Backbone as JSON Lines, residues from 0, in Angstrom:
{"i":0,"aa":"M","n":[78.36,115.75,63.6],"ca":[79.22,116.08,64.71],"c":[79.46,114.95,65.46]}
{"i":1,"aa":"A","n":[80.84,114.52,66.13],"ca":[80.72,113.24,66.98],"c":[80.37,113.85,68.24]}
{"i":2,"aa":"A","n":[79.59,112.25,68.83],"ca":[79.27,112.47,70.41],"c":[79.95,112.5,71.61]}
{"i":3,"aa":"E","n":[80.48,112.61,72.22],"ca":[81.33,112.59,73.35],"c":[81.1,111.6,74.08]}
{"i":4,"aa":"H","n":[82.05,110.97,74.77],"ca":[82.14,109.33,75.45],"c":[82.08,109.78,76.47]}
{"i":5,"aa":"R","n":[81.24,109.52,77.34],"ca":[81.36,110.02,78.91],"c":[81.3,108.82,79.78]}
{"i":6,"aa":"T","n":[82.36,108.41,80.22],"ca":[82.67,107.26,80.81],"c":[81.87,106.84,82.34]}
{"i":7,"aa":"Y","n":[81.91,105.94,82.94],"ca":[81.08,105.86,84.34],"c":[82.03,106.41,85.12]}
{"i":8,"aa":"A","n":[83.21,106.22,84.99],"ca":[83.82,107.65,86.15],"c":[84.03,108.04,85.81]}
{"i":9,"aa":"A","n":[83.68,109.36,84.91],"ca":[83.05,110.42,84.95],"c":[82.14,111.03,85.2]}
{"i":10,"aa":"S","n":[81.3,110.12,85.08],"ca":[79.81,110.83,85.72],"c":[79.39,110.28,87.15]}
{"i":11,"aa":"R","n":[80.21,109.66,87.89],"ca":[79.88,108.96,89.02],"c":[81.27,109.29,90.29]}
{"i":12,"aa":"P","n":[81.24,109.18,91.27],"ca":[82.2,109.44,92.19],"c":[82.97,108.04,92.18]}
{"i":13,"aa":"K","n":[84.59,108.17,92.22],"ca":[85.27,107.38,92.25],"c":[85.12,106.2,93.12]}
{"i":14,"aa":"S","n":[84.39,106.41,94.53],"ca":[84.15,105.29,95.32],"c":[82.72,104.61,94.74]}
{"i":15,"aa":"A","n":[82.29,105.1,93.93],"ca":[81.27,104.46,93.25],"c":[81.42,103.18,92.26]}
{"i":16,"aa":"V","n":[82.48,102.25,92.65],"ca":[83.02,101.23,91.29],"c":[82.01,99.85,91.38]}
{"i":17,"aa":"R","n":[81.76,99.56,90.16],"ca":[80.64,98.61,90.06],"c":[81.41,97.71,90.31]}
{"i":18,"aa":"R","n":[80.78,96.35,91.18],"ca":[81.17,94.93,91.47],"c":[80.69,93.83,90.63]}
{"i":19,"aa":"I","n":[81.71,93.21,89.94],"ca":[81.6,92.63,88.34],"c":[81.9,91.03,89.04]}
{"i":20,"aa":"E","n":[80.82,90.53,88.66],"ca":[80.84,88.47,89.12],"c":[80.9,88.24,87.52]}
{"i":21,"aa":"T","n":[81.35,86.94,87.47],"ca":[81.97,86.3,86.16],"c":[81.08,84.95,86.45]}
{"i":22,"aa":"D","n":[80.82,84.34,85.14],"ca":[79.79,83.59,85.04],"c":[80.47,82.77,83.58]}
{"i":23,"aa":"V","n":[81.34,81.91,83.81],"ca":[82.48,81.51,82.53],"c":[82.56,79.77,83.19]}
{"i":24,"aa":"V","n":[82.98,79.42,81.59],"ca":[83.08,77.79,81.85],"c":[85.04,77.57,80.91]}
{"i":25,"aa":"P","n":[85.22,76.83,81.31],"ca":[86.83,76.53,80.31],"c":[86.3,75.56,79.45]}
{"i":26,"aa":"V","n":[87.25,76.01,77.86],"ca":[86.64,75.43,76.9],"c":[87.99,75.35,76.32]}
{"i":27,"aa":"G","n":[87.87,74.19,75.33],"ca":[89.26,73.53,75.2],"c":[90.22,74.41,74.06]}
{"i":28,"aa":"A","n":[89.47,75.2,73.61],"ca":[90.36,76.44,72.6],"c":[89.53,77.41,72.37]}
{"i":29,"aa":"A","n":[90.45,78.33,71.72],"ca":[89.67,79.88,71.65],"c":[88.92,79.69,70.29]}
{"i":30,"aa":"V","n":[87.78,80.05,69.78],"ca":[87.33,80.01,68.75],"c":[87.45,81.31,67.87]}
{"i":31,"aa":"H","n":[87.32,82.56,68.72],"ca":[86.97,84.1,68.52],"c":[88.6,84.69,67.82]}
{"i":32,"aa":"P","n":[88.39,85.28,66.2],"ca":[89.01,84.91,65.25],"c":[89.84,86.28,66.44]}
{"i":33,"aa":"Q","n":[89.77,87.16,66.99],"ca":[90.42,87.95,67.69],"c":[91.46,87.36,69.03]}
{"i":34,"aa":"S","n":[90.71,86.65,69.34],"ca":[91.32,85.14,70.75],"c":[92.25,84.72,69.95]}
{"i":35,"aa":"R","n":[91.4,84.33,69.13],"ca":[93.16,83.29,68.23],"c":[94.17,84.2,67.48]}
{"i":36,"aa":"D","n":[93.91,85.15,67.08],"ca":[95.02,86.53,66.9],"c":[96.09,86.38,67.79]}
{"i":37,"aa":"L","n":[95.33,86.71,69.4],"ca":[96.69,86.99,70.34],"c":[97.46,86.06,70.75]}
{"i":38,"aa":"I","n":[96.63,84.8,70.72],"ca":[97.47,83.46,70.78],"c":[98.51,82.98,69.83]}
{"i":39,"aa":"A","n":[98.01,83.08,68.81],"ca":[99.21,82.99,67.41],"c":[100.64,84.29,67.69]}
{"i":40,"aa":"F","n":[100.03,85.05,68.81],"ca":[101.21,86.54,68.69],"c":[102.26,85.89,69.41]}
{"i":41,"aa":"W","n":[101.56,85.23,70.84],"ca":[101.97,85.21,71.95],"c":[103.09,83.71,71.67]}
{"i":42,"aa":"E","n":[102.0,83.06,70.78],"ca":[103.14,81.12,70.66],"c":[103.91,82.08,69.83]}
{"i":43,"aa":"R","n":[104.27,83.01,68.9],"ca":[105.41,83.02,68.0],"c":[106.35,83.7,68.38]}
{"i":44,"aa":"H","n":[106.28,84.51,69.72],"ca":[107.17,85.47,70.68],"c":[107.24,84.46,72.49]}
{"i":45,"aa":"S","n":[106.92,83.3,71.94],"ca":[107.29,82.52,73.01],"c":[108.54,81.02,72.23]}
{"i":46,"aa":"G","n":[109.04,80.83,73.37],"ca":[109.62,79.98,72.9],"c":[110.86,79.22,73.4]}
{"i":47,"aa":"N","n":[111.62,78.31,73.7],"ca":[112.89,78.45,74.21],"c":[113.0,78.53,75.07]}
{"i":48,"aa":"G","n":[112.15,77.97,76.21],"ca":[111.78,77.9,77.36],"c":[111.42,79.74,77.73]}
{"i":49,"aa":"R","n":[111.38,80.44,77.07],"ca":[110.76,82.19,77.55],"c":[109.46,82.5,77.03]}
{"i":50,"aa":"L","n":[108.83,83.08,77.94],"ca":[107.39,83.61,76.8],"c":[107.43,84.74,76.81]}
{"i":51,"aa":"L","n":[106.65,85.32,75.86],"ca":[106.01,86.57,75.43],"c":[106.99,87.49,76.52]}
{"i":52,"aa":"G","n":[107.87,88.35,75.93],"ca":[107.99,89.54,76.88],"c":[107.16,91.1,76.91]}
{"i":53,"aa":"R","n":[106.89,91.6,78.02],"ca":[105.22,92.54,77.99],"c":[106.32,93.68,77.42]}
{"i":54,"aa":"A","n":[107.86,93.61,76.94],"ca":[108.51,94.75,75.55],"c":[107.71,94.5,74.66]}
{"i":55,"aa":"N","n":[107.34,93.22,74.28],"ca":[107.36,92.73,72.95],"c":[105.89,92.82,72.73]}
{"i":56,"aa":"L","n":[104.76,93.55,73.14],"ca":[103.77,94.04,73.21],"c":[103.09,94.63,72.61]}
{"i":57,"aa":"P","n":[103.32,96.24,72.62],"ca":[102.76,97.36,72.19],"c":[103.73,96.97,70.94]}
{"i":58,"aa":"C","n":[102.94,96.56,69.88],"ca":[103.6,96.68,68.6],"c":[102.98,96.68,67.44]}
{"i":59,"aa":"R","n":[103.88,96.8,66.21],"ca":[102.39,96.96,64.97],"c":[101.56,96.02,64.38]}
{"i":60,"aa":"E","n":[101.89,94.81,65.25],"ca":[101.36,93.75,65.22],"c":[100.65,93.43,65.98]}
{"i":61,"aa":"T","n":[100.46,94.04,67.15],"ca":[99.35,93.68,67.78],"c":[98.07,94.86,68.18]}
{"i":62,"aa":"A","n":[98.65,96.37,67.21],"ca":[98.03,97.27,67.27],"c":[96.01,96.7,67.03]}
{"i":63,"aa":"P","n":[96.19,95.83,66.6],"ca":[94.49,95.99,66.29],"c":[94.06,94.73,67.67]}
{"i":64,"aa":"L","n":[94.57,94.27,68.59],"ca":[94.6,93.68,69.4],"c":[94.68,94.68,70.57]}
{"i":65,"aa":"L","n":[95.46,95.63,70.55],"ca":[95.26,95.97,72.02],"c":[94.15,96.76,72.88]}
{"i":66,"aa":"P","n":[92.84,97.42,72.13],"ca":[91.96,97.65,72.59],"c":[91.03,96.69,73.22]}
{"i":67,"aa":"N","n":[91.6,95.42,73.44],"ca":[90.78,94.11,73.95],"c":[91.38,93.71,74.94]}
{"i":68,"aa":"V","n":[93.03,93.79,75.2],"ca":[93.86,93.58,75.76],"c":[93.75,94.12,77.4]}
{"i":69,"aa":"F","n":[93.87,93.07,78.39],"ca":[94.45,93.31,79.94],"c":[95.57,93.02,80.59]}
{"i":70,"aa":"V","n":[96.27,93.47,81.35],"ca":[97.25,93.29,81.84],"c":[97.24,92.94,83.42]}
{"i":71,"aa":"L","n":[97.39,91.55,84.0],"ca":[97.47,91.49,85.43],"c":[98.7,90.94,86.11]}
{"i":72,"aa":"E","n":[98.98,91.79,87.32],"ca":[99.81,91.44,88.24],"c":[99.72,91.15,89.01]}
{"i":73,"aa":"R","n":[100.2,90.23,89.77],"ca":[100.39,89.46,91.33],"c":[100.59,90.9,92.61]}
{"i":74,"aa":"I","n":[99.5,91.15,93.35],"ca":[99.81,92.5,94.54],"c":[100.24,91.55,95.56]}
{"i":75,"aa":"D","n":[100.35,90.66,96.0],"ca":[100.98,89.7,96.98],"c":[101.58,88.85,96.72]}
{"i":76,"aa":"R","n":[102.43,87.59,97.45],"ca":[103.15,86.59,97.52],"c":[102.55,85.39,96.86]}
{"i":77,"aa":"D","n":[101.57,85.48,97.42],"ca":[100.32,83.88,97.19],"c":[99.33,83.91,96.15]}
{"i":78,"aa":"G","n":[99.29,85.37,95.46],"ca":[98.88,85.5,94.17],"c":[97.16,85.63,94.78]}
{"i":79,"aa":"E","n":[96.57,86.26,95.7],"ca":[95.63,86.3,96.75],"c":[94.68,87.37,95.83]}
{"i":80,"aa":"D","n":[95.69,87.89,95.39],"ca":[95.15,89.79,94.94],"c":[95.68,89.8,93.41]}
{"i":81,"aa":"W","n":[95.26,90.42,92.77],"ca":[95.85,91.23,91.01],"c":[95.38,92.36,91.2]}
{"i":82,"aa":"R","n":[96.0,92.96,90.67],"ca":[95.81,94.53,90.14],"c":[95.69,94.57,88.53]}
{"i":83,"aa":"L","n":[95.17,95.51,88.09],"ca":[94.66,95.67,86.51],"c":[96.27,97.1,86.33]}
{"i":84,"aa":"R","n":[97.03,96.5,85.55],"ca":[98.12,97.48,84.88],"c":[97.82,98.09,83.93]}
{"i":85,"aa":"V","n":[97.33,97.35,82.83],"ca":[96.78,98.05,81.73],"c":[95.24,97.71,81.3]}
{"i":86,"aa":"V","n":[94.29,98.38,80.58],"ca":[93.08,97.84,80.65],"c":[92.89,98.32,79.23]}
{"i":87,"aa":"G","n":[92.29,97.77,78.45],"ca":[92.43,98.12,76.31],"c":[90.62,99.1,76.28]}
{"i":88,"aa":"T","n":[91.12,100.09,75.3],"ca":[90.39,101.29,75.18],"c":[88.91,100.56,75.09]}
{"i":89,"aa":"H","n":[88.58,99.7,74.18],"ca":[88.01,98.81,74.47],"c":[86.78,98.18,75.36]}
{"i":90,"aa":"L","n":[87.91,98.3,76.03],"ca":[86.81,97.31,77.94],"c":[86.59,98.09,78.09]}
{"i":91,"aa":"T","n":[87.47,99.49,78.11],"ca":[87.15,100.27,79.07],"c":[85.58,100.9,78.42]}
{"i":92,"aa":"C","n":[85.51,101.27,77.33],"ca":[84.39,101.69,77.13],"c":[83.12,100.88,77.08]}
{"i":93,"aa":"W","n":[83.74,99.76,76.84],"ca":[82.57,98.42,77.42],"c":[81.86,99.09,78.74]}
{"i":94,"aa":"L","n":[83.11,98.7,79.54],"ca":[82.68,98.57,80.81],"c":[81.92,100.16,81.12]}
{"i":95,"aa":"D","n":[82.41,101.05,80.59],"ca":[81.93,102.38,80.88],"c":[82.32,103.03,82.02]}
{"i":96,"aa":"F","n":[83.58,102.2,82.64],"ca":[84.63,102.75,83.33],"c":[86.08,102.48,82.78]}
{"i":97,"aa":"D","n":[87.04,103.21,83.76],"ca":[88.78,102.09,83.79],"c":[89.01,101.87,84.93]}
{"i":98,"aa":"P","n":[88.65,100.75,84.83],"ca":[89.46,99.81,85.9],"c":[91.04,99.79,86.31]}
{"i":99,"aa":"T","n":[91.59,100.61,85.0],"ca":[92.74,100.34,85.3],"c":[93.88,100.91,86.75]}
{"i":100,"aa":"G","n":[94.5,100.19,87.09],"ca":[95.02,100.09,89.07],"c":[94.33,99.65,89.99]}
{"i":101,"aa":"L","n":[93.09,99.18,89.68],"ca":[92.32,98.53,90.49],"c":[92.58,97.17,90.94]}
{"i":102,"aa":"S","n":[92.47,96.51,91.93],"ca":[92.64,95.11,92.68],"c":[91.81,94.07,92.09]}
{"i":103,"aa":"I","n":[91.51,93.43,91.67],"ca":[90.03,92.44,91.48],"c":[89.68,92.35,92.8]}
{"i":104,"aa":"S","n":[89.95,92.41,94.01],"ca":[89.47,92.91,94.85],"c":[88.32,93.93,95.44]}
{"i":105,"aa":"G","n":[89.03,95.18,94.59],"ca":[88.68,96.08,94.52],"c":[87.31,96.03,93.74]}
{"i":106,"aa":"L","n":[87.11,95.22,92.82],"ca":[86.58,95.26,91.43],"c":[85.9,94.29,91.11]}
{"i":107,"aa":"Y","n":[86.25,92.71,91.62],"ca":[85.03,91.46,91.76],"c":[84.13,91.99,92.69]}
{"i":108,"aa":"H","n":[82.91,91.09,92.72],"ca":[81.94,90.76,93.93],"c":[83.04,90.12,94.64]}
{"i":109,"aa":"S","n":[83.05,90.08,96.31],"ca":[83.62,89.62,97.08],"c":[83.7,87.56,96.9]}
{"i":110,"aa":"A","n":[82.45,87.0,95.96],"ca":[82.77,85.83,96.44],"c":[83.33,85.17,95.05]}
{"i":111,"aa":"Y","n":[83.22,86.33,93.88],"ca":[84.56,85.82,92.96],"c":[85.83,86.39,92.97]}
{"i":112,"aa":"V","n":[86.43,86.69,94.05],"ca":[87.55,87.12,93.68],"c":[89.09,85.77,94.14]}
{"i":113,"aa":"A","n":[87.98,84.82,94.86],"ca":[89.4,83.97,95.23],"c":[89.11,82.58,93.8]}
{"i":114,"aa":"H","n":[88.28,82.67,93.08],"ca":[88.55,81.41,92.18],"c":[89.14,82.49,91.16]}
{"i":115,"aa":"N","n":[88.77,83.6,90.36],"ca":[89.78,84.0,89.95],"c":[90.92,84.37,89.97]}
{"i":116,"aa":"A","n":[91.31,84.62,91.04],"ca":[92.67,84.58,91.65],"c":[93.22,83.13,91.29]}
{"i":117,"aa":"G","n":[92.4,82.43,91.57],"ca":[93.09,80.7,91.28],"c":[93.64,80.51,89.93]}
{"i":118,"aa":"V","n":[92.58,81.21,88.77],"ca":[92.9,80.82,87.37],"c":[94.26,81.66,87.28]}
{"i":119,"aa":"Y","n":[94.37,83.08,87.82],"ca":[95.26,83.89,87.26],"c":[96.68,83.31,88.36]}
{"i":120,"aa":"R","n":[96.68,82.31,89.14],"ca":[97.91,81.6,89.44],"c":[97.99,80.78,88.84]}
{"i":121,"aa":"M","n":[96.91,79.71,88.42],"ca":[97.4,78.48,87.47],"c":[98.22,79.25,86.23]}
{"i":122,"aa":"V","n":[97.44,79.83,85.61],"ca":[98.18,80.52,84.07],"c":[99.52,80.83,84.95]}
{"i":123,"aa":"T","n":[99.85,81.58,85.69],"ca":[101.22,82.23,85.27],"c":[102.08,81.01,86.34]}
{"i":124,"aa":"E","n":[101.5,80.62,87.18],"ca":[102.21,79.45,87.73],"c":[102.4,77.96,86.33]}
{"i":125,"aa":"E","n":[101.67,77.83,85.93],"ca":[102.08,76.73,84.98],"c":[102.54,77.06,83.53]}
{"i":126,"aa":"R","n":[102.34,78.5,83.74],"ca":[102.99,79.02,82.07],"c":[102.25,78.08,81.06]}
{"i":127,"aa":"R","n":[101.04,78.1,81.25],"ca":[99.79,77.66,79.95],"c":[98.43,78.43,79.23]}
{"i":128,"aa":"P","n":[98.32,79.13,78.54],"ca":[96.99,79.52,78.35],"c":[95.59,78.58,79.21]}
{"i":129,"aa":"H","n":[94.57,79.97,79.41],"ca":[93.06,79.25,79.41],"c":[92.23,80.25,79.64]}
{"i":130,"aa":"V","n":[91.53,79.54,78.63],"ca":[90.11,79.89,77.75],"c":[88.9,79.5,78.28]}
{"i":131,"aa":"T","n":[88.09,80.69,78.5],"ca":[86.67,80.39,78.91],"c":[86.05,80.78,78.43]}
{"i":132,"aa":"H","n":[84.82,80.65,78.07],"ca":[83.92,81.19,77.28],"c":[82.27,81.92,78.56]}
{"i":133,"aa":"G","n":[81.7,82.85,78.48],"ca":[80.37,82.8,79.63],"c":[80.39,84.9,79.69]}
{"i":134,"aa":"R","n":[79.79,85.25,80.57],"ca":[79.32,86.19,80.56],"c":[79.83,87.16,81.92]}
{"i":135,"aa":"I","n":[80.03,88.34,82.1],"ca":[80.33,89.3,82.99],"c":[78.88,89.95,83.3]}
{"i":136,"aa":"H","n":[78.9,89.87,85.07],"ca":[77.01,90.59,85.35],"c":[77.77,91.56,86.18]}
{"i":137,"aa":"G","n":[76.98,92.82,86.42],"ca":[77.22,94.12,87.63],"c":[77.79,95.21,86.41]}
{"i":138,"aa":"V","n":[77.98,94.7,85.28],"ca":[78.04,96.24,84.06],"c":[77.73,96.52,83.24]}
{"i":139,"aa":"D","n":[75.86,95.87,83.08],"ca":[75.04,96.15,82.03],"c":[75.31,95.41,80.63]}
{"i":140,"aa":"R","n":[76.16,94.72,81.07],"ca":[76.38,93.92,79.87],"c":[76.45,92.17,79.63]}
{"i":141,"aa":"D","n":[75.57,91.95,80.63],"ca":[75.42,90.41,80.92],"c":[74.69,89.34,79.99]}
{"i":142,"aa":"F","n":[74.24,90.32,79.0],"ca":[73.42,89.84,77.46],"c":[74.67,89.58,76.47]}
{"i":143,"aa":"L","n":[75.98,89.96,76.57],"ca":[76.79,89.66,75.74],"c":[77.34,88.1,76.23]}
{"i":144,"aa":"Q","n":[77.7,87.45,75.37],"ca":[78.81,86.13,75.15],"c":[79.87,86.77,74.57]}
{"i":145,"aa":"L","n":[80.95,86.01,75.48],"ca":[82.03,86.51,75.58],"c":[83.25,85.44,75.69]}
{"i":146,"aa":"E","n":[84.33,85.76,75.22],"ca":[85.47,84.64,75.02],"c":[86.9,85.21,75.94]}
{"i":147,"aa":"F","n":[87.18,84.66,76.86],"ca":[88.11,85.23,77.83],"c":[89.83,84.54,77.22]}
{"i":148,"aa":"V","n":[90.25,85.12,77.26],"ca":[91.95,84.05,77.22],"c":[93.13,84.95,78.12]}
{"i":149,"aa":"H","n":[93.26,84.03,78.83],"ca":[94.63,84.5,79.73],"c":[95.62,83.87,79.31]}
{"i":150,"aa":"L","n":[96.93,84.57,79.43],"ca":[98.17,83.8,78.78],"c":[99.2,84.57,79.33]}
{"i":151,"aa":"P","n":[100.12,83.33,79.96],"ca":[101.05,84.17,81.44],"c":[101.87,84.88,80.35]}
{"i":152,"aa":"M","n":[102.89,85.92,80.52],"ca":[103.83,86.81,79.65],"c":[104.64,87.32,80.92]}
{"i":153,"aa":"E","n":[106.35,87.15,80.62],"ca":[107.1,88.01,81.13],"c":[107.2,89.06,81.55]}
{"i":154,"aa":"G","n":[107.02,89.74,82.67],"ca":[107.33,91.14,82.74],"c":[108.59,91.62,82.59]}
{"i":155,"aa":"T","n":[109.29,91.98,83.58],"ca":[110.75,92.52,83.74],"c":[111.52,91.6,83.73]}
{"i":156,"aa":"G","n":[111.45,89.89,83.48],"ca":[112.36,88.92,83.53],"c":[111.56,87.84,83.5]}
{"i":157,"aa":"P","n":[111.96,86.65,83.42],"ca":[111.71,85.05,83.56],"c":[111.1,84.81,84.67]}
{"i":158,"aa":"D","n":[111.24,85.53,85.95],"ca":[111.24,85.44,87.02],"c":[109.95,86.22,87.71]}
{"i":159,"aa":"D","n":[109.45,87.32,86.38],"ca":[108.38,88.2,86.84],"c":[107.58,88.43,85.67]}
{"i":160,"aa":"I","n":[106.24,87.04,86.46],"ca":[105.13,86.55,85.71],"c":[104.21,87.3,85.51]}
{"i":161,"aa":"L","n":[103.67,87.84,84.82],"ca":[102.46,88.46,84.67],"c":[100.84,88.08,83.54]}
{"i":162,"aa":"L","n":[99.64,88.36,83.47],"ca":[98.6,87.59,83.43],"c":[98.14,88.26,81.97]}
{"i":163,"aa":"L","n":[98.63,87.86,80.92],"ca":[97.62,88.78,79.55],"c":[96.82,88.37,79.62]}
{"i":164,"aa":"G","n":[95.3,89.28,78.99],"ca":[94.27,88.75,78.67],"c":[93.55,89.42,77.75]}
{"i":165,"aa":"C","n":[92.47,88.76,77.49],"ca":[91.76,89.4,76.25],"c":[90.45,89.11,76.29]}
{"i":166,"aa":"I","n":[89.46,90.14,76.0],"ca":[87.96,89.74,76.22],"c":[87.3,89.63,74.79]}
{"i":167,"aa":"S","n":[86.84,88.91,74.19],"ca":[86.38,88.78,72.56],"c":[84.9,88.64,73.07]}
{"i":168,"aa":"I","n":[84.15,89.4,72.45],"ca":[82.72,89.88,72.17],"c":[82.11,88.75,71.01]}
{"i":169,"aa":"F","n":[81.32,88.05,71.44],"ca":[80.81,87.27,69.84],"c":[79.45,88.07,69.61]}
{"i":170,"aa":"E","n":[79.46,88.59,68.21],"ca":[78.66,89.62,68.21],"c":[77.34,88.64,67.13]}
{"i":171,"aa":"N","n":[76.2,89.27,67.01],"ca":[75.22,88.32,66.09],"c":[75.77,86.72,66.03]}
{"i":172,"aa":"L","n":[75.73,86.22,67.35],"ca":[75.18,84.97,67.1],"c":[74.51,84.96,68.45]}
{"i":173,"aa":"P","n":[73.82,83.54,68.14],"ca":[72.79,83.28,68.69],"c":[73.07,82.68,70.46]}
{"i":174,"aa":"Q","n":[72.27,83.05,71.6],"ca":[73.07,83.08,72.71],"c":[73.23,81.71,72.92]}
{"i":175,"aa":"L","n":[74.48,81.1,73.83],"ca":[74.84,80.12,74.05],"c":[74.01,79.71,75.12]}
């Protein structure tokens, strides 16, 4: 008999959102196979002055990657706050709640919002990938070593730039 998965959101009031803290460092390139697969897909579908389009994301080719993918959109013109439009099922299970629809100001601890918003602005304005390694604190998974990939992606057109992200978990590796 399969065990029913109860999420954090289902077991706690919606007002009891955990605050996430990020502890990451930039790295030159992705090393996790899942991260590299997402970057390769992004590169195949970007070119001729255009980025991967949001409409190209849910497809057979990306099906194995989607559970670990998230998409962020700017809430304000200056990019000081961002909203999670999509959060993959593996990430919601791993977090033990579904942050879809939350802003980073509502999800991250206040001391981490400006830094993360700055990274998202850099990725979308410079239209280039950004990869980091590290941990997330505040979700009882801070023992996991993670790789974060941030990629610019077109939304409704070339002037509507979203952030496509992926969190890959390094399993069975010594702690870095």
